[in-house]
C-alpha positions in Angstrom: 0.1 -0.2 -0.2 0.8 3.4 -0.7 3.6 4.5 2.7 2.4 7.2 5.3 4.4 10.2 5.4 2.4 11.7 8.2 2.0 14.7 6.3 -1.1 16.7 6.5 -3.2 15.5 2.9 -5.2 17.9 0.4 -8.0 15.8 1.1 -9.1 12.5 1.9 -7.3 9.2 0.1 -9.9 7.7 -2.3 -11.2 4.3 -0.3 -12.8 1.3 -2.6 -16.8 1.3 -1.5 -17.4 -1.9 -1.6 -16.1 -4.6 0.7 -15.2 -6.5 -2.9 -12.9 -3.4 -3.9 -10.7 -3.2 -1.1 -10.2 -7.1 -2.0 -9.0 -7.0 -4.7 -6.4 -4.0 -4.1 -5.3 -6.0 -1.4 -3.9 -8.1 -4.2 -2.6 -5.8 -6.4 -1.2 -4.2 -3.8 0.7 -7.7 -3.5 1.5 -7.4 -7.4 3.0 -3.9 -7.3 4.6 -5.0 -5.1 6.5 -7.8 -6.9 7.4 -5.3 -9.7 10.7 -4.6 -10.0 10.2 -0.9 -11.7 8.4 2.2 -9.7 4.4 1.7 -10.0 1.5 3.0 -8.9 -2.0 3.5 -9.0 -4.2 6.7 -9.1 -7.6 8.0 -9.6 -8.7 11.2 -11.8 -6.8 13.7 -9.9 -3.7 11.5 -9.6 -4.9 10.9 -5.7 -2.1 7.6 -5.0 -4.0 4.5 -3.8 -1.3 2.1 -4.1 2.1 2.9 -4.6 5.3 0.1 -4.1 8.7 0.5 -2.7 10.4 0.5 -5.9 8.2 4.3 -5.9 9.2 4.5 -2.4 13.2 3.9 -2.6 12.8 6.6 -6.3 11.1 10.0 -3.6 12.9 9.0 -0.7 14.5 11.9 -0.6 11.4 14.2 -1.1 11.4 16.7 1.8 8.0 17.3 3.7 5.2 18.8 2.4 1.8 19.7 3.4 -0.2 18.5 -0.2 2.5 17.6 -2.5 3.8 14.2 -1.3 4.4 12.1 -4.2 2.6 9.8 -2.4 0.0 11.5 -2.2 -0.9 13.2 -5.1 1.6 13.3 -8.1 0.0 15.9 -9.9 0.5 18.4 -6.7 4.4 16.4 -6.8 5.1 17.5 -10.1 4.3 21.4 -10.0 4.8 22.1 -6.7 7.1 19.7 -4.6 10.4 21.8 -4.3 12.7 18.3 -4.7 10.3 17.6 -7.5 13.3 18.2 -10.2 15.6 16.5 -8.5 14.4 13.2 -9.0 12.1 14.2 -12.3 14.8 15.0 -15.3 14.2 17.7 -17.2 11.2 18.7 -14.6 9.8 21.8 -16.8 9.8 20.3 -20.2 9.7 15.9 -19.9 7.5 16.0 -16.4 5.3 19.5 -15.5 4.1 20.5 -19.5 3.2 17.3 -20.1 1.0 16.7 -16.6 -0.7 21.0 -16.9 -2.1 19.6 -20.1 -3.6 16.1 -19.1 -5.1 18.3 -15.7 -6.2 21.1 -18.1 -8.3 18.1 -20.2 -8.7 16.5 -17.0 -10.5 20.0 -15.9 -13.0 19.6 -18.7 -14.0 16.2 -17.9 -14.8 16.8 -14.1 -14.8 20.4 -13.9 -17.2 20.2 -10.5 -14.1 18.4 -8.5 -13.0 19.9 -5.1 -9.7 18.7 -5.7 -9.1 19.5 -9.4 -10.2 23.1 -9.0 -8.4 23.3 -5.6 -4.8 22.8 -7.7 -6.2 25.1 -10.3 -6.9 27.3 -7.3 -3.0 26.4 -6.8 -2.0 27.5 -9.9 -3.5 31.3 -9.6 -1.9 31.5 -6.9 1.4 31.1 -9.1 2.1 34.2 -11.6 4.4 32.3 -13.6 2.3 28.9 -13.9 -0.9 30.6 -14.4 0.8 32.4 -17.6 1.9 29.8 -18.2 -1.7 27.8 -17.6 -3.6 30.3 -19.5 -1.5 31.6 -22.0 0.9 29.5 -22.7 0.5 26.2 -23.2 -2.1 25.6 -25.4 0.3 27.2 -27.9 2.9 24.0 -26.3 -0.1 21.3 -27.0 -0.5 22.6 -30.4 2.6 22.9 -30.9 3.6 19.0 -30.1 0.0 17.8 -31.1 -2.6 15.5 -28.9 0.4 13.9 -27.9 0.9 16.1 -25.5 -2.0 15.3 -22.6 -1.3 11.4 -23.2 1.2 9.9 -20.7 1.5 5.9 -21.9 4.9 5.6 -23.6 6.9 8.9 -23.0 10.2 8.0 -21.9 11.2 10.6 -19.6 14.8 11.6 -17.5 14.8 10.7 -14.1 17.4 11.0 -12.0 17.7 8.0 -9.1 18.8 8.1 -6.2 20.4 4.9 -6.4 23.9 5.6 -7.4 24.3 2.3 -9.7 21.1 3.9 -11.3 21.6 7.1 -11.3 21.0 9.9 -14.3 19.0 7.0 -16.0 15.1 8.1 -17.9 11.9 5.7 -17.6 9.1 5.2 -20.0 6.2 5.5 -19.1 3.3 3.0 -18.9 -0.1 3.2 -18.1 -2.7 0.2 -17.8 -6.1 -0.4 -16.4 -7.6 -3.2 -15.8 -11.5 -3.9 -15.8 -12.4 -3.3 -11.7 -9.9 -0.2 -12.1 -11.5 1.1 -14.7 -15.1 0.4 -12.5 -12.9 2.0 -9.6 -11.9 5.5 -11.6 -8.3 4.3 -11.5 -5.4 3.4 -13.1 -1.4 1.5 -13.1 1.5 4.0 -13.4 4.3 2.4 -13.7 8.2 3.7 -14.8 10.4 1.3 -16.5 13.5 2.4 -15.7 16.3 2.2 -18.4 20.2 1.6 -18.3 22.1 4.7 -17.1 22.8 7.5 -19.4 26.6 7.9 -20.1 26.7 11.7 -20.7 27.1 14.3 -18.5 24.0 16.0 -17.4 23.1 19.1 -16.0 22.4 19.0 -12.3 19.0 19.8 -11.6 17.8 22.9 -10.5 16.9 23.9 -7.1 13.3 25.6 -5.6 9.9 25.2 -7.1 8.8 24.0 -9.9 6.5 27.3 -10.2 9.9 29.4 -10.9 11.1 26.9 -13.9 8.0 27.8 -16.4 10.1 29.7 -19.2 10.3 27.3 -22.0 6.4 28.3 -22.7 5.7 31.6 -24.9 3.4 33.2 -23.3 0.6 34.3 -26.2 1.7 37.6 -27.4 
């Protein structure tokens, strides 16, 4: 099951509504633990329902945060946690912008969801991220195409805490069984690749919202 970090959560963790669903998720948690790659289950808000040990290892260095811990809500972690760029390589272009694009599409479908609305309010409170979301993001989506809002199949850089892996890449694989679909949940697996052999710039510290400069603002 997803690990308990002890921080305040932005919203209650989603729970299955029937004993059958609870039993299914308990068995699914055992399945996740057998996977060597970071793997986790999220709902449409990106609230983390389950996560395995490899996921915990990958994000073990993330410092405390009241609403953006990786095992709480992965969307919030990517957008708002100041340590996100220390794990997610090329954080702005490879992780933050695709997550913003996916969030915008999800918000159109679940416009009245209070959890998503809370994320939207937090975006609006940061002038840089708000400008990127309202003005630059539509331009970026048009430039890169419809795949901008899709995570499945994307290859993205990572900084793994295990020095044997170091700076590497992962392929994002998203899938959902019939039962997970009924629960409006999706499994996300980060399939790790062999470490890169080239030298890369160290990830910059600071809030992710301060690095949204690759998105041009509308003229």
